[in-house]
C-alpha positions, -999 to +999 in steps of 0.1 A: +003-001+005+015+034-012+015+063+011-012+081-004-035+052-003-023+047+038-032+087+044-064+081+027-073+052+047-063+068+078-079+101+067-114+078+060-113+058+092-103+088+116-120+115+101-094+140+110-083+167+089-059+161+062-030+171+080-033+162+111-034+126+093-002+132+072+014+145+107+005+115+130+016+091+104+052+107+098+055+109+139+045+069+140+068+055+103+035+053+086+021+025+113-018+031+104-026+019+138-006+039+157-011+067+138-049+061+146-046+057+184-025+093+181-049+105+164-077+098+191-056+104+219-049+139+205-089+145+193-096+129+229-072+153+248-088+186+230-121+174+239-115+169+279-100+207+272-141+218+262-155+196+288-170+232+301-179+241+269-216+248+261-231+221+235-267+233+230-272+224+192-277+191+180-306+166+173-331+139+191-330+107+172-361+083+173-358+048+176-386+018+172-385-016+189-415-042+189-420-031+224-421+006+222-401+037+210-370+058+221-360+093+217-324+106+227-306+137+225-269+142+214-255+176+218-226+194+201-218+231+196-222+240+163-254+238+139-225+231+116-221+199+131-254+187+138-259+190+104-226+168+094-234+131+081-214+115+106-234+133+141-268+126+123-257+087+116-247+090+154-281+099+170-297+073+147-277+044+156-275+059+195-317+062+194-318+028+176-297+011+205-318+028+228-348+013+215-333-019+213-326-022+250-357-007+263-370-003+299-340+006+323-364+011+352-362+051+352-384+078+358-398+105+333-388+143+344-400+156+307-426+162+292-454+136+295-447+102+308-430+076+296-396+070+308-362+085+314-332+063+301-298+068+321-277+086+301-250+067+314-264+034+310-272+042+273-234+050+271-220+014+285-244-002+259-236-013+225-250+000+188-264-027+160-229-024+147-215-041+184-194-008+187-197+008+223-220+036+226-196+060+246-170+055+220-188+056+188-197+094+208-159+101+215-151+093+180-178+118+161-160+145+191-126+136+176-132+140+140-156+172+146-127+187+175-165+197+190-177+191+230-202+160+216-224+139+245-253+123+247-278+141+269-306+124+277-330+095+262-367+084+269-387+051+266-424+049+261-441+018+261-462+007+236-482-017+260-499-035+223-512+002+212-504+020+185-476+042+190-477+078+171-446+095+161-434+130+147-405+143+140-401+180+132-372+197+110-360+162+101-327+164+082-326+127+078-343+098+086-351+093+124-334+126+133-345+163+139-348+191+166-383+182+180-395+145+187-430+131+201-445+100+201-478+090+217-498+057+228-534+051+218-546+024+236-580+000+232-585-019+265-612-041+253-594-054+221-562-059+212-553-035+180-542-064+157-573-080+165-591-053+146-598-048+111-570-036+088-593-002+079-597+003+121-561-003+125-549+021+097-575+049+110-563+046+147-523+049+135-533+076+116-549+097+146-515+088+170-494+104+141-516+130+141-514+135+178-479+130+176-478+163+153-499+177+176-476+173+205-447+190+189-470+220+179-488+228+212-460+217+236-483+200+264-467+199+301-490+171+310-512+142+296-547+147+318-558+173+346-549+141+372-514+141+360-506+182+365-484+178+400-497+190+432-464+217+430-478+235+395-512+236+408-504+252+439-484+277+421-511+283+396-535+291+422-519+316+438-513+335+408-553+331+393-564+340+431-545+368+433-553+377+402-591+377+412-588+389+449-572+426+425-608+433+410-621+436+446-651+420+437-676+398+463-659+361+471-682+342+458-671+360+422-638+356+432-643+317+434-660+319+402-638+335+381-602+315+395-622+281+382-631+299+347-590+308+345-582+274+363-600+257+332-588+277+308-546+270+323-561+230+320-564+237+281-534+252+276-511+224+298-529+193+294-526+171+256-562+159+259-582+192+273-561+215+242-579+216+210-565+200+186-545+214+153-560+194+130-598+200+137-607+241+127-641+234+146-624+237+179-629+201+195-603+191+221-579+161+215-598+137+240-629+148+221-614+139+185-601+105+201-636+099+219-654+100+183-632+078+167-635+053+193-672+057+188-673+052+152-647+021+156-674+011+185-642+003+208-629+024+239-602+043+228-579+059+247-547+083+251-524+068+276-490+082+275-467+106+254-433+124+251-416+156+238-382+160+238-365+192+216-332+196+213-313+220+241-344+228+262-332+238+296-299+247+281-285+282+285-266+291+253-237+308+261-234+343+242-201+344+222-179+367+209-174+362+176-141+385+172-124+369+203-136+332+187-117+344+156-088+357+179-085+325+193-088+306+165-062+323+148-035+319+177-040+281+181 
């Protein structure tokens, strides 16, 4: 194999810049394995220096298995890297690995229900190719010279129901900026025992509801799932507003009740106005009507919604200073 062929192969293996590839090969007498390890060490050292950097860009990935769906968020520092084929491929493969593992016994802290999947446990797992997840993440970080991290993951159990999914701003299959999944179930009849037409209608509605979740950003599934903490906070605000009107107590109570119903319509998925129904029907009403049409009891039992960068405070960069720092390296 000629030196040119070795350079080309190491470039493909590592994804590192051409100049770094040539320097590493020169340093290691064109031993491709030693040069590859040298590049990884250099790259990983650079990553450790960037550990404190903010990685608020990236993608969410959605994977499916027979038991349910998994959604993961993989972050990087710039949108440019997020649109690279290697990063999109990584996100998709990690999502599928999470779906293949299924439940990890966690609890949800995201929108809706589902189950939170430990990022640490996911990193310890393997991709469909057999590679370790943590090593695949590090490899992309080495190649892109950015901080790349698997931030979080969620699992949504299907329970024999229809799982509808939707990915917003999807640059490639299975990845995007926002992902949502919902589960519609028929408690008194298995979905696979229904007619093909009935299954198709339920599946289509599940996808539409997932699209609604992406657009409307519900915080809770139903009124019963609103946490006591959130409810108390809202009631405090509503009471203060109502009492400021100086109206009689019985009128104040009615004002609070009316505004609380409005609050539920804003934050509870089943109470929200369905985005695909122009008549103003709620999500619950649309689901109930389809169930009546098919003569089955149809219920929306769970959902998840994951958006890239949620809860991350993005740092404001000084572009001129960044250019100076780059020029000085």
